[in-house]
NUTORFI-215419 format. One record per residue: residue number from 1; x, y negated, z negated of N, C-alpha, C in turn. Coordinates in steps of 0.05 Angstrom, whole numbers. Example, Ala and Ser with C-alpha at 12.3 -4.5 7.8 and 13.67 -1.06 7.14 Angstrom:
# NUTORFI-215419
- 1|264|114|-156|246|90|-156|264|66|-156
- 2|257|45|-142|273|21|-143|258|-1|-157
***
This chain:
# NUTORFI-215419
- 1|1318|65|-4300|1325|36|-4297|1355|33|-4301
- 2|1366|44|-4323|1395|42|-4329|1411|57|-4308
- 3|1400|81|-4300|1414|97|-4279|1416|81|-4253
- 4|1395|67|-4245|1396|51|-4221|1417|29|-4222
- 5|1419|17|-4245|1439|-5|-4248|1467|7|-4246
- 6|1471|30|-4259|1498|43|-4258|1506|50|-4230
- 7|1486|58|-4213|1492|67|-4186|1505|45|-4169
- 8|1500|19|-4176|1512|-2|-4162|1542|-2|-4164
- 9|1553|12|-4185|1582|12|-4190|1594|38|-4181
- 10|1579|55|-4166|1591|80|-4155|1611|73|-4134
- 11|1631|90|-4129|1650|85|-4108|1636|85|-4080
- 12|1646|68|-4062|1635|67|-4035|1610|50|-4031
- 13|1600|37|-4052|1576|21|-4049|1581|-5|-4035
- 14|1607|-14|-4033|1615|-38|-4020|1601|-63|-4031
- 15|1596|-63|-4057|1583|-85|-4070|1600|-95|-4093
- 16|1615|-77|-4107|1629|-83|-4132|1649|-106|-4128
- 17|1666|-103|-4107|1687|-123|-4103|1676|-151|-4098
- 18|1653|-152|-4083|1642|-178|-4078|1627|-189|-4102
- 19|1616|-171|-4118|1603|-180|-4143|1624|-191|-4162
- 20|1647|-178|-4164|1669|-188|-4181|1679|-215|-4170
- 21|1681|-217|-4144|1689|-243|-4133|1670|-265|-4140
- 22|1644|-259|-4139|1623|-279|-4147|1626|-286|-4176
- 23|1629|-266|-4193|1632|-272|-4222|1657|-288|-4228
- 24|1679|-281|-4213|1704|-296|-4217|1700|-325|-4208
- 25|1685|-329|-4186|1680|-356|-4177|1664|-372|-4198
- 26|1645|-359|-4211|1629|-372|-4231|1647|-380|-4255
- 27|1665|-362|-4263|1683|-367|-4285|1701|-391|-4278
- 28|1711|-391|-4252|1729|-413|-4244|1714|-440|-4244
- 29|1689|-439|-4235|1673|-464|-4235|1670|-474|-4264
- 30|1664|-455|-4282|1661|-463|-4311|1687|-475|-4322
- 31|1710|-462|-4315|1735|-472|-4324|1741|-500|-4313
- 32|1735|-503|-4287|1739|-529|-4275|1722|-551|-4287
- 33|1698|-543|-4296|1680|-563|-4308|1692|-573|-4335
- 34|1706|-555|-4349|1719|-563|-4374|1741|-583|-4369
- 35|1757|-578|-4348|1779|-596|-4342|1768|-623|-4331
- 36|1746|-621|-4315|1734|-645|-4303|1723|-664|-4324
- 37|1716|-653|-4347|1704|-669|-4369|1726|-683|-4385
- 38|1751|-676|-4380|1773|-688|-4395|1776|-718|-4388
- 39|1783|-734|-4407|1785|-763|-4404|1808|-771|-4386
- 40|1829|-755|-4385|1852|-761|-4369|1846|-757|-4339
- 41|1852|-777|-4323|1845|-777|-4294|1858|-753|-4280
- 42|1884|-748|-4286|1898|-726|-4272|1885|-700|-4278
- 43|1879|-695|-4303|1867|-670|-4311|1839|-668|-4300
- 44|1824|-691|-4299|1797|-691|-4288|1798|-684|-4258
- 45|1817|-695|-4243|1819|-689|-4214|1825|-659|-4210
- 46|1844|-649|-4226|1851|-621|-4225|1826|-603|-4230
- 47|1808|-612|-4248|1784|-597|-4254|1765|-596|-4230
- 48|1763|-618|-4215|1746|-618|-4191|1757|-599|-4170
- 49|1783|-598|-4167|1795|-580|-4148|1789|-551|-4155
- 50|1790|-545|-4181|1784|-518|-4191|1755|-511|-4185
- 51|1737|-530|-4190|1708|-526|-4184|1704|-519|-4155
- 52|1717|-534|-4137|1714|-528|-4108|1723|-500|-4101
- 53|1746|-492|-4112|1756|-465|-4108|1736|-444|-4118
- 54|1725|-449|-4141|1705|-431|-4153|1680|-428|-4136
- 55|1671|-451|-4125|1647|-450|-4107|1653|-434|-4082
- 56|1677|-437|-4071|1684|-421|-4047|1683|-391|-4054
- 57|1693|-383|-4077|1692|-355|-4085|1664|-345|-4087
- 58|1647|-362|-4099|1618|-354|-4103|1604|-351|-4076
- 59|1608|-370|-4058|1595|-368|-4032|1605|-344|-4016
- 60|1631|-339|-4016|1642|-316|-4002|1631|-290|-4014
- 61|1631|-288|-4040|1621|-264|-4053|1592|-258|-4047
- 62|1575|-279|-4050|1547|-275|-4045|1542|-268|-4015
- 63|1557|-282|-3997|1554|-276|-3969|1561|-248|-3962
- 64|1583|-238|-3973|1592|-210|-3968|1572|-190|-3979
- 65|1560|-196|-4002|1540|-178|-4014|1516|-176|-3995
- 66|1507|-199|-3984|1484|-200|-3966|1490|-184|-3941
- 67|1514|-187|-3929|1522|-172|-3905|1522|-142|-3911
- 68|1533|-134|-3934|1534|-106|-3942|1506|-94|-3943
- 69|1488|-109|-3955|1460|-99|-3958|1446|-98|-3931
- 70|1450|-119|-3914|1437|-119|-3888|1446|-96|-3870
- 71|1472|-90|-3870|1482|-69|-3853|1472|-41|-3861
- 72|1463|-38|-3885|1451|-12|-3894|1425|-8|-3879
- 73|1409|-29|-3874|1383|-26|-3863|1382|-30|-3833
- 74|1404|-39|-3821|1405|-42|-3792|1420|-20|-3779
- 75|1410|-10|-3755|1425|10|-3740|1452|-2|-3732
- 76|1471|16|-3725|1498|8|-3718|1498|-12|-3695
- 77|1480|-9|-3676|1480|-26|-3652|1471|-54|-3659
- 78|1459|-59|-3682|1448|-85|-3688|1463|-100|-3710
- 79|1488|-91|-3715|1502|-102|-3738|1518|-127|-3731
- 80|1515|-137|-3707|1527|-162|-3699|1507|-184|-3706
- 81|1511|-198|-3728|1492|-217|-3738|1488|-240|-3718
- 82|1509|-247|-3703|1506|-269|-3684|1486|-262|-3663
- 83|1487|-237|-3652|1468|-229|-3632|1440|-227|-3644
- 84|1438|-218|-3669|1412|-216|-3681|1399|-243|-3684
- 85|1415|-262|-3694|1404|-289|-3696|1396|-301|-3669
- 86|1413|-295|-3649|1407|-305|-3622|1380|-294|-3612
- 87|1376|-268|-3616|1352|-255|-3606|1328|-264|-3622
- 88|1331|-266|-3648|1308|-271|-3665|1301|-301|-3668
- 89|1320|-319|-3663|1315|-347|-3666|1314|-362|-3639
- 90|1336|-360|-3624|1338|-374|-3599|1317|-364|-3579
- 91|1317|-337|-3574|1299|-326|-3554|1269|-329|-3563
- 92|1264|-329|-3589|1236|-333|-3598|1225|-360|-3591
- 93|1243|-379|-3586|1234|-406|-3579|1229|-409|-3549
- 94|1234|-388|-3534|1230|-388|-3505|1200|-389|-3497
- 95|1194|-396|-3473|1166|-398|-3464|1153|-371|-3464
- 96|1126|-371|-3466|1110|-347|-3465|1106|-340|-3435
- 97|1119|-318|-3427|1118|-310|-3399|1103|-283|-3396
- 98|1084|-282|-3377|1070|-258|-3370|1078|-250|-3342
- 99|1089|-226|-3338|1097|-216|-3312|1077|-194|-3304
- 100|1064|-197|-3281|1043|-179|-3272|1053|-164|-3247
- 101|1050|-138|-3247|1058|-123|-3223|1062|-94|-3229
- 102|1083|-82|-3217|1089|-54|-3221|1113|-47|-3204
- 103|1120|-22|-3204|1143|-12|-3188|1169|-22|-3198
- 104|1190|-18|-3181|1217|-26|-3189|1221|-56|-3189
- 105|1204|-70|-3173|1206|-99|-3171|1202|-112|-3198
- 106|1181|-103|-3212|1174|-114|-3238|1195|-107|-3259
- 107|1204|-82|-3260|1224|-74|-3280|1250|-89|-3276
- 108|1258|-93|-3251|1283|-108|-3246|1280|-137|-3255
- 109|1257|-149|-3251|1252|-176|-3260|1254|-178|-3290
- 110|1243|-159|-3304|1243|-160|-3334|1272|-158|-3345
- 111|1290|-145|-3331|1317|-143|-3341|1330|-170|-3344
- 112|1324|-188|-3325|1334|-215|-3327|1319|-233|-3346
- 113|1293|-231|-3346|1276|-249|-3362|1280|-244|-3392
- 114|1287|-220|-3400|1289|-214|-3429|1313|-228|-3441
- 115|1331|-238|-3424|1354|-254|-3435|1347|-284|-3436
- 116|1323|-290|-3427|1314|-318|-3427|1294|-324|-3449
- 117|1277|-305|-3455|1256|-308|-3476|1249|-281|-3488
- 118|1241|-282|-3513|1231|-258|-3527|1201|-257|-3525
- 119|1189|-279|-3516|1159|-280|-3513|1151|-271|-3486
- 120|1156|-246|-3480|1153|-235|-3453|1133|-211|-3454
- 121|1113|-212|-3437|1093|-191|-3435|1092|-181|-3406
- 122|1095|-155|-3402|1092|-143|-3376|1064|-131|-3374
- 123|1048|-140|-3355|1021|-128|-3350|1024|-111|-3325
- 124|1021|-85|-3329|1030|-65|-3310|1007|-49|-3297
- 125|1009|-46|-3271|989|-30|-3257|990|0|-3265
- 126|967|13|-3265|966|41|-3272|951|57|-3251
- 127|953|47|-3226|938|59|-3204|955|79|-3188
- 128|980|84|-3196|998|102|-3182|985|130|-3180
- 129|987|142|-3156|975|169|-3153|995|189|-3142
- 130|1020|181|-3139|1040|200|-3128|1060|209|-3148
- 131|1076|229|-3140|1098|239|-3156|1089|250|-3183
- 132|1107|246|-3203|1103|255|-3230|1078|243|-3242
- 133|1074|217|-3238|1051|203|-3249|1025|215|-3239
- 134|1024|220|-3213|1000|231|-3201|993|259|-3212
- 135|1013|276|-3215|1009|303|-3226|998|302|-3254
- 136|1010|284|-3271|1001|281|-3298|973|270|-3300
- 137|966|251|-3282|939|240|-3282|919|262|-3277
- 138|924|279|-3258|905|300|-3251|903|321|-3273
- 139|925|328|-3285|925|349|-3305|914|340|-3332
- 140|920|316|-3340|913|307|-3367|892|284|-3367
- 141|883|276|-3343|863|255|-3341|871|229|-3356
- 142|895|220|-3351|905|196|-3363|912|176|-3341
- 143|916|151|-3348|925|132|-3328|955|137|-3322
- 144|963|127|-3299|991|133|-3289|1011|121|-3308
- 145|1030|137|-3318|1050|126|-3337|1076|116|-3324
- 146|1081|121|-3299|1107|116|-3287|1117|88|-3288
- 147|1100|69|-3279|1108|41|-3279|1111|30|-3307
- 148|1094|40|-3325|1096|33|-3354|1123|41|-3364
- 149|1132|66|-3358|1157|76|-3367|1180|59|-3357
- 150|1180|51|-3332|1201|35|-3321|1204|8|-3335
- 151|1181|-4|-3342|1182|-30|-3356|1191|-27|-3385
- 152|1183|-5|-3398|1193|0|-3425|1224|2|-3426
- 153|1234|17|-3406|1263|21|-3405|1277|-6|-3399
- 154|1265|-22|-3381|1277|-48|-3374|1279|-67|-3398
- 155|1259|-66|-3416|1259|-83|-3439|1271|-71|-3464
- 156|1281|-47|-3462|1292|-33|-3485|1317|-45|-3496
- 157|1318|-46|-3523|1343|-53|-3537|1356|-29|-3550
- 158|1344|-6|-3545|1355|19|-3555|1381|25|-3540
- 159|1397|44|-3551|1422|51|-3537|1417|60|-3509
- 160|1437|55|-3491|1434|62|-3463|1426|91|-3458
- 161|1436|108|-3475|1429|137|-3472|1400|142|-3475
- 162|1386|127|-3492|1357|130|-3496|1343|122|-3470
- 163|1352|100|-3457|1340|92|-3432|1345|113|-3410
- 164|1369|124|-3410|1375|145|-3390|1357|170|-3395
- 165|1352|175|-3421|1335|198|-3427|1307|194|-3416
- 166|1296|170|-3420|1269|165|-3410|1267|165|-3380
- 167|1289|160|-3366|1289|160|-3337|1298|187|-3325
- 168|1306|205|-3343|1316|231|-3333|1294|246|-3318
- 169|1301|256|-3294|1282|271|-3277|1292|300|-3276
- 170|1273|318|-3283|1280|346|-3283|1286|356|-3255
- 171|1307|373|-3252|1316|381|-3225|1298|402|-3212
- 172|1302|406|-3187|1288|426|-3172|1294|454|-3183
- 173|1275|471|-3180|1279|499|-3189|1267|504|-3217
- 174|1260|483|-3231|1247|487|-3258|1217|481|-3255
- 175|1202|490|-3275|1173|486|-3275|1167|456|-3279
- 176|1186|441|-3289|1181|412|-3293|1194|395|-3271
- 177|1201|408|-3249|1215|393|-3228|1199|368|-3219
- 178|1213|346|-3216|1200|322|-3207|1190|304|-3229
- 179|1186|315|-3253|1176|300|-3275|1198|284|-3289
- 180|1192|260|-3297|1210|244|-3314|1204|250|-3343
- 181|1226|251|-3359|1222|255|-3388|1204|234|-3400
- 182|1208|209|-3391|1192|187|-3402|1162|190|-3397
- 183|1155|200|-3373|1127|205|-3366|1116|227|-3384
- 184|1131|247|-3389|1122|269|-3407|1120|259|-3435
- 185|1138|242|-3444|1137|231|-3471|1112|214|-3475
- 186|1106|197|-3455|1082|181|-3457|1057|198|-3457
- 187|1057|219|-3441|1034|237|-3440|1030|251|-3467
- 188|1052|260|-3479|1050|273|-3505|1041|253|-3526
- 189|1050|228|-3524|1042|207|-3543|1012|201|-3541
- 190|1002|202|-3517|973|198|-3513|957|220|-3528
- 191|967|245|-3526|954|267|-3540|955|263|-3570
- 192|978|254|-3580|982|250|-3609|965|227|-3620
- 193|958|208|-3603|943|184|-3612|913|188|-3605
- 194|905|212|-3600|876|217|-3595|866|207|-3569
- 195|884|205|-3549|876|196|-3523|877|166|-3519
- 196|888|152|-3539|890|123|-3537|915|115|-3523
- 197|913|108|-3497|937|102|-3481|951|77|-3490
- 198|935|56|-3497|947|31|-3507|964|36|-3532
- 199|954|52|-3550|968|57|-3575|993|74|-3569
- 200|991|92|-3549|1014|108|-3541|1036|91|-3531
- 201|1029|70|-3515|1049|52|-3504|1062|36|-3527
- 202|1046|27|-3546|1057|11|-3568|1076|28|-3585
- 203|1069|53|-3590|1087|71|-3606|1113|77|-3590
- 204|1110|80|-3564|1134|85|-3548|1152|60|-3547
- 205|1139|37|-3549|1155|11|-3550|1172|10|-3574
- 206|1162|21|-3597|1177|21|-3622|1201|40|-3619
- 207|1197|62|-3606|1219|82|-3603|1242|69|-3587
- 208|1235|53|-3566|1256|41|-3549|1264|13|-3559
- 209|1251|4|-3581|1258|-22|-3593|1258|-44|-3571
- 210|1236|-47|-3556|1236|-65|-3534|1234|-94|-3542
- 211|1244|-112|-3526|1240|-140|-3529|1215|-148|-3513
- 212|1196|-160|-3527|1171|-167|-3513|1151|-145|-3516
- 213|1132|-144|-3497|1110|-125|-3497|1106|-114|-3469
- 214|1097|-89|-3469|1088|-76|-3444|1059|-68|-3448
- 215|1041|-77|-3431|1012|-70|-3434|1001|-61|-3407
- 216|985|-40|-3407|972|-32|-3382|951|-53|-3374
- 217|948|-58|-3348|927|-77|-3339|899|-67|-3345
- 218|896|-40|-3345|870|-28|-3352|876|0|-3363
- 219|858|11|-3379|861|38|-3388|840|56|-3375
- 220|826|45|-3356|808|62|-3339|825|78|-3319
- 221|817|102|-3315|832|120|-3297|824|113|-3268
- 222|835|91|-3258|826|80|-3232|841|92|-3209
- 223|827|93|-3186|839|100|-3161|837|76|-3142
- 224|857|72|-3126|858|50|-3107|847|59|-3081
- 225|829|43|-3069|817|49|-3043|823|26|-3024
- 226|833|33|-3000|839|13|-2980|820|15|-2957
- 227|810|-8|-2948|794|-9|-2923|812|-22|-2902
- 228|813|-10|-2879|831|-19|-2858|816|-35|-2836
- 229|830|-49|-2820|818|-65|-2799|803|-48|-2778
- 230|810|-23|-2776|796|-5|-2757|771|7|-2769
- 231|764|-1|-2794|740|9|-2807|744|34|-2824
- 232|767|47|-2822|772|71|-2838|779|64|-2867
- 233|778|84|-2884|785|80|-2913|803|102|-2922
- 234|820|96|-2942|837|116|-2954|837|112|-2984
- 235|835|134|-2999|835|132|-3029|860|144|-3039
- 236|873|130|-3058|897|140|-3070|921|122|-3064
- 237|933|111|-3084|955|92|-3080|978|103|-3062
- 238|985|128|-3066|1007|140|-3051|1000|144|-3021
- 239|975|147|-3015|967|152|-2987|962|126|-2971
- 240|957|104|-2985|949|79|-2971|969|70|-2950
- 241|995|70|-2956|1014|59|-2936|1018|78|-2912
- 242|1007|102|-2914|1012|122|-2892|992|120|-2869
- 243|970|106|-2873|950|102|-2852|962|85|-2830
- 244|955|91|-2805|966|76|-2782|947|53|-2775
- 245|943|35|-2794|925|12|-2789|931|-10|-2810
- 246|925|-34|-2803|930|-57|-2821|909|-58|-2843
- 247|917|-63|-2867|899|-64|-2890|882|-89|-2889
- 248|856|-85|-2892|837|-108|-2893|830|-116|-2921
- 249|824|-96|-2938|816|-103|-2965|821|-79|-2984
- 250|824|-84|-3009|828|-63|-3030|804|-63|-3049
- 251|798|-40|-3059|778|-36|-3080|788|-17|-3101
- 252|775|-16|-3124|781|3|-3145|757|21|-3149
- 253|763|46|-3155|743|65|-3164|751|75|-3192
- 254|734|73|-3212|708|60|-3212|710|30|-3210
- 255|689|17|-3199|689|-11|-3195|686|-27|-3221
- 256|676|-14|-3242|670|-28|-3267|694|-28|-3287
- 257|718|-21|-3276|742|-21|-3293|746|-48|-3305
- 258|754|-49|-3331|759|-74|-3345|788|-77|-3352
- 259|798|-101|-3353|826|-105|-3362|828|-101|-3392
- 260|852|-94|-3402|856|-90|-3430|855|-118|-3444
- 261|846|-117|-3469|845|-143|-3484|873|-155|-3488
- 262|893|-138|-3491|920|-148|-3494|929|-163|-3470
- 263|921|-153|-3446|928|-167|-3421|914|-194|-3419
- 264|889|-195|-3426|874|-220|-3425|884|-240|-3445
- 265|891|-231|-3469|902|-248|-3490|929|-260|-3482
- 266|945|-243|-3470|972|-252|-3461|969|-274|-3439
- 267|951|-270|-3420|947|-289|-3399|936|-316|-3410
- 268|917|-313|-3429|905|-337|-3440|925|-355|-3455
- 269|945|-343|-3468|964|-358|-3484|990|-364|-3469
- 270|993|-355|-3444|1018|-357|-3430|1025|-385|-3422
- 271|1051|-391|-3421|1061|-416|-3409|1067|-412|-3380
- 272|1075|-387|-3373|1082|-380|-3345|1071|-353|-3339
- 273|1059|-350|-3315|1050|-323|-3305|1065|-318|-3279
- 274|1077|-295|-3277|1092|-288|-3253|1079|-264|-3239
- 275|1074|-266|-3214|1064|-244|-3197|1086|-234|-3179
- 276|1093|-208|-3181|1114|-198|-3164|1141|-200|-3177
- 277|1163|-193|-3162|1161|-181|-3136|1152|-152|-3137
- 278|1146|-141|-3114|1137|-113|-3113|1118|-109|-3089
- 279|1109|-85|-3085|1091|-78|-3063|1065|-95|-3066
- 280|1059|-110|-3046|1036|-129|-3047|1010|-114|-3053
- 281|1004|-93|-3037|978|-80|-3039|977|-58|-3059
- 282|1000|-47|-3067|999|-24|-3086|1011|-29|-3113
- 283|1023|-53|-3117|1034|-60|-3143|1022|-85|-3155
- 284|1017|-105|-3139|1009|-131|-3149|978|-134|-3148
- 285|967|-132|-3124|938|-136|-3121|921|-117|-3138
- 286|929|-92|-3142|912|-74|-3159|906|-86|-3187
- 287|924|-103|-3197|919|-116|-3223|899|-138|-3220
- 288|899|-152|-3198|881|-175|-3194|852|-168|-3188
- 289|847|-144|-3178|820|-136|-3171|805|-122|-3193
- 290|818|-120|-3217|803|-110|-3240|784|-131|-3249
- 291|759|-124|-3256|739|-143|-3263|748|-161|-3286
- 292|747|-187|-3282|755|-206|-3303|783|-215|-3302
- 293|800|-202|-3286|828|-210|-3286|832|-236|-3271
- 294|819|-239|-3248|822|-264|-3232|811|-288|-3249
- 295|789|-284|-3262|777|-305|-3278|796|-313|-3301
- 296|810|-293|-3313|829|-299|-3334|852|-316|-3324
- 297|861|-310|-3300|883|-325|-3288|874|-353|-3280
- 298|850|-356|-3270|839|-382|-3263|836|-400|-3287
- 299|827|-388|-3310|822|-404|-3334|848|-409|-3350
- 300|869|-395|-3344|894|-399|-3358|907|-425|-3350
- 301|919|-439|-3369|933|-464|-3363|962|-459|-3356
- 302|970|-434|-3353|997|-426|-3347|1006|-435|-3319
- 303|1032|-439|-3316|1044|-444|-3290|1046|-417|-3276
- 304|1033|-414|-3253|1031|-388|-3240|1050|-387|-3215
- 305|1068|-367|-3216|1088|-365|-3195|1086|-338|-3181
- 306|1086|-339|-3154|1087|-314|-3139|1115|-311|-3127
- 307|1127|-288|-3131|1154|-282|-3120|1149|-264|-3095
- 308|1154|-275|-3072|1150|-260|-3047|1172|-241|-3043
- 309|1166|-218|-3031|1186|-197|-3026|1206|-207|-3005
- 310|1229|-195|-3005|1251|-202|-2986|1245|-189|-2959
- 311|1235|-164|-2960|1230|-149|-2935|1200|-142|-2933
- 312|1190|-139|-2908|1163|-129|-2904|1163|-99|-2911
- 313|1140|-88|-2915|1137|-60|-2923|1120|-45|-2903
- 314|1130|-23|-2893|1115|-7|-2874|1089|3|-2886
- 315|1067|0|-2871|1041|9|-2880|1027|-10|-2898
- 316|1041|-32|-2906|1028|-52|-2923|1029|-80|-2912
- 317|1054|-89|-2906|1057|-117|-2898|1074|-119|-2873
- 318|1071|-101|-2854|1086|-102|-2829|1079|-128|-2815
- 319|1100|-143|-2808|1097|-168|-2793|1088|-192|-2810
- 320|1085|-188|-2836|1075|-210|-2853|1097|-231|-2857
- 321|1089|-256|-2856|1106|-278|-2865|1100|-283|-2894
- 322|1115|-301|-2907|1110|-307|-2935|1082|-318|-2939
- 323|1073|-336|-2921|1046|-347|-2924|1024|-326|-2921
- 324|1029|-305|-2905|1009|-284|-2903|1008|-267|-2928
- 325|1030|-264|-2942|1030|-251|-2968|1011|-267|-2987
- 326|1015|-293|-2987|998|-310|-3004|969|-309|-2996
- 327|963|-309|-2970|936|-307|-2961|922|-281|-2971
- 328|937|-259|-2972|926|-234|-2982|919|-236|-3011
- 329|936|-250|-3027|930|-255|-3055|905|-272|-3058
- 330|902|-292|-3042|879|-310|-3043|853|-294|-3036
- 331|855|-277|-3015|831|-263|-3006|821|-242|-3026
- 332|840|-232|-3043|832|-212|-3063|826|-225|-3090
- 333|836|-249|-3095|832|-262|-3120|819|-290|-3115
- 334|835|-311|-3115|826|-337|-3108|851|-355|-3103
- 335|846|-379|-3093|869|-397|-3088|879|-411|-3113
- 336|868|-403|-3136|876|-415|-3161|895|-397|-3178
- 337|903|-374|-3166|920|-356|-3182|949|-360|-3177
- 338|956|-378|-3158|985|-384|-3152|989|-414|-3150
- 339|1008|-424|-3165|1015|-453|-3164|1040|-457|-3147
- 340|1058|-437|-3147|1083|-440|-3133|1092|-413|-3123
- 341|1106|-414|-3100|1117|-390|-3088|1148|-392|-3087
- 342|1161|-370|-3095|1190|-368|-3094|1197|-349|-3071
- 343|1212|-360|-3051|1217|-345|-3027|1247|-343|-3021
- 344|1255|-320|-3011|1283|-317|-3003|1287|-330|-2975
- 345|1308|-346|-2972|1313|-358|-2946|1338|-348|-2933
- 346|1353|-330|-2947|1378|-320|-2936|1372|-295|-2918
- 347|1389|-291|-2899|1387|-268|-2881|1408|-247|-2887
- 348|1400|-223|-2890|1419|-201|-2895|1436|-195|-2870
- 349|1461|-186|-2874|1478|-179|-2851|1464|-158|-2833
- 350|1469|-160|-2807|1455|-142|-2788|1459|-113|-2794
- 351|1483|-106|-2803|1488|-77|-2807|1471|-65|-2829
- 352|1463|-82|-2848|1445|-72|-2870|1416|-71|-2861
- 353|1409|-87|-2841|1381|-88|-2832|1375|-65|-2813
- 354|1395|-53|-2800|1391|-32|-2781|1376|-8|-2793
- 355|1384|-1|-2818|1371|22|-2831|1341|18|-2836
- 356|1333|-8|-2837|1305|-14|-2843|1288|-14|-2817
- 357|1300|-17|-2794|1285|-18|-2769|1269|7|-2764
- 358|1281|30|-2772|1267|55|-2769|1242|58|-2786
- 359|1241|41|-2807|1218|41|-2825|1199|17|-2819
- 360|1204|4|-2796|1187|-20|-2789|1188|-40|-2811
- 361|1211|-44|-2823|1214|-63|-2845|1233|-85|-2836
- 362|1225|-110|-2839|1241|-133|-2829|1241|-155|-2850
- 363|1260|-174|-2848|1260|-196|-2867|1234|-212|-2866
- 364|1224|-220|-2889|1200|-237|-2890|1207|-265|-2880
- 365|1191|-275|-2862|1195|-303|-2852|1187|-323|-2874
- 366|1206|-339|-2883|1201|-358|-2905|1187|-384|-2895
- 367|1163|-382|-2886|1148|-405|-2875|1137|-423|-2897
- 368|1156|-437|-2910|1149|-453|-2933|1129|-475|-2926
- 369|1131|-486|-2901|1113|-507|-2893|1084|-499|-2894
- 370|1078|-474|-2885|1050|-465|-2885|1040|-461|-2914
- 371|1058|-452|-2931|1051|-448|-2959|1044|-475|-2972
- 372|1059|-495|-2966|1054|-522|-2977|1027|-532|-2967
- 373|1021|-526|-2941|995|-534|-2930|972|-520|-2943
- 374|977|-497|-2955|956|-482|-2970|953|-493|-2998
- 375|968|-513|-3006|965|-526|-3032|983|-515|-3054
- 376|1003|-499|-3046|1022|-488|-3065|1049|-500|-3062
- 377|1063|-502|-3084|1091|-510|-3083|1107|-487|-3071
- 378|1126|-493|-3054|1143|-472|-3042|1172|-478|-3047
- 379|1186|-458|-3058|1215|-460|-3063|1229|-438|-3047
- 380|1244|-445|-3027|1258|-426|-3011|1288|-429|-3015
- 381|1301|-408|-3025|1330|-409|-3029|1342|-381|-3027
- 382|1368|-380|-3029|1382|-354|-3027|1377|-337|-3052
- 383|1361|-316|-3049|1355|-298|-3071|1364|-270|-3064
- 384|1380|-267|-3043|1386|-241|-3032|1408|-226|-3047
- 385|1403|-200|-3050|1422|-182|-3061|1425|-158|-3042
- 386|1449|-152|-3034|1454|-131|-3014|1474|-111|-3026
- 387|1465|-86|-3030|1482|-64|-3038|1475|-40|-3021
- 388|1462|-20|-3033|1451|2|-3017|1425|-7|-3004
- 389|1411|-26|-3016|1386|-36|-3007|1386|-66|-3004
- 390|1368|-76|-2988|1365|-105|-2986|1342|-113|-3004
- 391|1347|-128|-3025|1327|-135|-3044|1336|-160|-3058
- 392|1320|-169|-3078|1327|-192|-3093|1352|-187|-3110
- 393|1370|-206|-3112|1392|-205|-3131|1381|-213|-3158
- 394|1385|-196|-3178|1372|-201|-3204|1381|-228|-3216
- 395|1407|-234|-3215|1417|-259|-3226|1407|-283|-3212
- 396|1408|-282|-3185|1398|-305|-3169|1368|-310|-3175
- 397|1353|-288|-3175|1324|-291|-3179|1318|-302|-3207
- 398|1331|-292|-3227|1327|-302|-3254|1334|-331|-3257
- 399|1357|-339|-3245|1365|-367|-3246|1346|-385|-3231
- 400|1336|-376|-3208|1317|-392|-3193|1290|-395|-3208
- 401|1282|-374|-3221|1257|-374|-3237|1260|-394|-3260
- 402|1282|-392|-3275|1286|-409|-3298|1287|-438|-3289
- 403|1301|-444|-3267|1302|-471|-3257|1274|-482|-3250
- 404|1258|-465|-3237|1231|-472|-3230|1213|-477|-3255
- 405|1216|-460|-3274|1200|-462|-3299|1209|-487|-3314
- 406|1235|-492|-3316|1245|-515|-3331|1237|-541|-3318
- 407|1237|-542|-3291|1228|-566|-3276|1199|-572|-3282
- 408|1183|-550|-3283|1154|-554|-3288|1150|-564|-3317
- 409|1166|-553|-3336|1163|-562|-3364|1170|-591|-3367
- 410|1190|-600|-3353|1198|-629|-3354|1176|-646|-3343
- 411|1165|-638|-3319|1144|-654|-3307|1119|-655|-3325
- 412|1113|-632|-3337|1089|-630|-3354|1091|-648|-3378
- 413|1116|-652|-3389|1120|-670|-3412|1113|-699|-3405
***
């Protein structure tokens, strides 16, 4: 006990000077109180001035002691108290948002939304069957980790190097070629948690110190099956866009796959649910055709927004307008899963569109009138971002989403 008390006075503890300041402040306050009690007005006034000075010393001393103690327990990256308070207080008051989808579209969306609210849950598809995720699925009989990894990195508050580590892809020529470190990490975590994929994701979330939550839409090892208009079928998410026919309907194998309870709970308590952006048939709809997911969305009082893609996608949505994207959602779920559609109305420069023509990919026609006729609110504005690819601009999209959500909250009041 005595040894612990003595340790407070060791060199380098960064407490002694502030403790002495606090004690000095208390002494000054006491001295001022003696003068303040004097009957002479001048002496009394002088005493009150001394008391104020003493209080300032006490407040500064105690404040510095608290900061010294806090910085011991916080990592270097979190020692900016203003940012901590902003994240823990301001962002915690933000709306409860659930974003449903997969692929790069969902992870890019999360990058913007995490600066708007801390009450953010990503419900992510696990039907991927290609690349590193597909290989790990086959070898370890786990659900696809790739889209989960992307969302974890997007929401991470860990140092940038940690995010780069999770996205690192092993080069050609090695036995691990094509694999992402993050996929391997999640796979190892599944083994350490006794095959519990949900727990593995939660533990990985702690490693990356994410804002919000990332939850798989299901933990069943599902495969996506597409039925085409010519009557043929293809099984496997990676193979579906390669068939030379228009998709008619999607199914899951096994058909009795259930959504995770975390996903259902998040949807039930959400203020806003966002579908997309992302591949319509291989990133968004796979979440909606899980047994019970459509019912959860229908029963939720959340404001439901669909973000339509900027470009059509070869093998999935060739020739689709914005209203046809919405029709596909309705046919696989119901007309109650979308309240509003956010559509890009800007046209990319011709030189950027040429590279997409070889892939049969063209700008989506923003037919807002047809969407309104289907009973949904339609918001068409410039959401375009053009760099190496034609896609949504993250800042424009986030700003448009926030405006739409805030308008709805005002009307709802």
